[in-house]
PAFI-120150 format. One line per 5 residues: number of its first residue (from 1); their letters; for each residue x, y, z of C-alpha. Coordinates in steps of 0.25 Angstrom, whole numbers. Layout:
NUM = a = X,Y,Z ~ ...
END
This chain:
1 = gsira = 480,-36,711 ~ 479,-37,726 ~ 472,-28,737 ~ 476,-30,752 ~ 465,-24,761
6 = qasqs = 458,-25,774 ~ 443,-25,778 ~ 435,-30,789 ~ 430,-44,788 ~ 416,-41,786
11 = linqt = 419,-31,775 ~ 428,-42,768 ~ 417,-52,769 ~ 407,-43,762 ~ 416,-38,751
16 = dpesi = 415,-44,737 ~ 430,-47,732 ~ 426,-40,719 ~ 425,-27,726 ~ 440,-27,729
21 = slaid = 448,-23,717 ~ 460,-15,712 ~ 457,-4,701 ~ 463,6,692 ~ 457,18,686
26 = asdis = 460,19,671 ~ 449,30,668 ~ 459,41,665 ~ 466,33,654 ~ 462,37,640
31 = epgry = 474,34,632 ~ 481,21,629 ~ 494,18,636 ~ 500,12,649 ~ 495,17,662
36 = llpvr = 499,14,676 ~ 487,15,685 ~ 485,15,700 ~ 477,3,706 ~ 467,6,717
41 = pvvpr = 461,-4,726 ~ 445,-5,726 ~ 440,-10,740 ~ 427,-9,747 ~ 426,2,758
46 = gfvif = 432,-4,771 ~ 443,-11,765 ~ 457,-6,769 ~ 468,-7,758 ~ 482,-11,762
51 = rfdpl = 488,-13,748 ~ 485,-17,734 ~ 493,-21,722 ~ 495,-17,711 ~ 496,-1,714
56 = eievd = 496,2,699 ~ 493,-6,686 ~ 499,-3,672 ~ 488,-2,661 ~ 489,-2,646
61 = iiggg = 478,4,639 ~ 478,1,624 ~ 472,10,613 ~ 461,6,605 ~ 448,13,608
66 = le = 436,16,600 ~ 436,24,587
END
């Protein structure tokens, strides 16, 4: 994915690239199946997000589990 954001040069200089990411929340999924989940950008305070891609991602959850 990609994130287009803006921040002051000093904030950019002190920001670790690993602190910028895209995330999904699958915590409500409890059954196998195909889900379309929204993506959200995760950036440090002070960054302004212009756009990010993808906006959503398809996830396949395959059954199994512990018995």
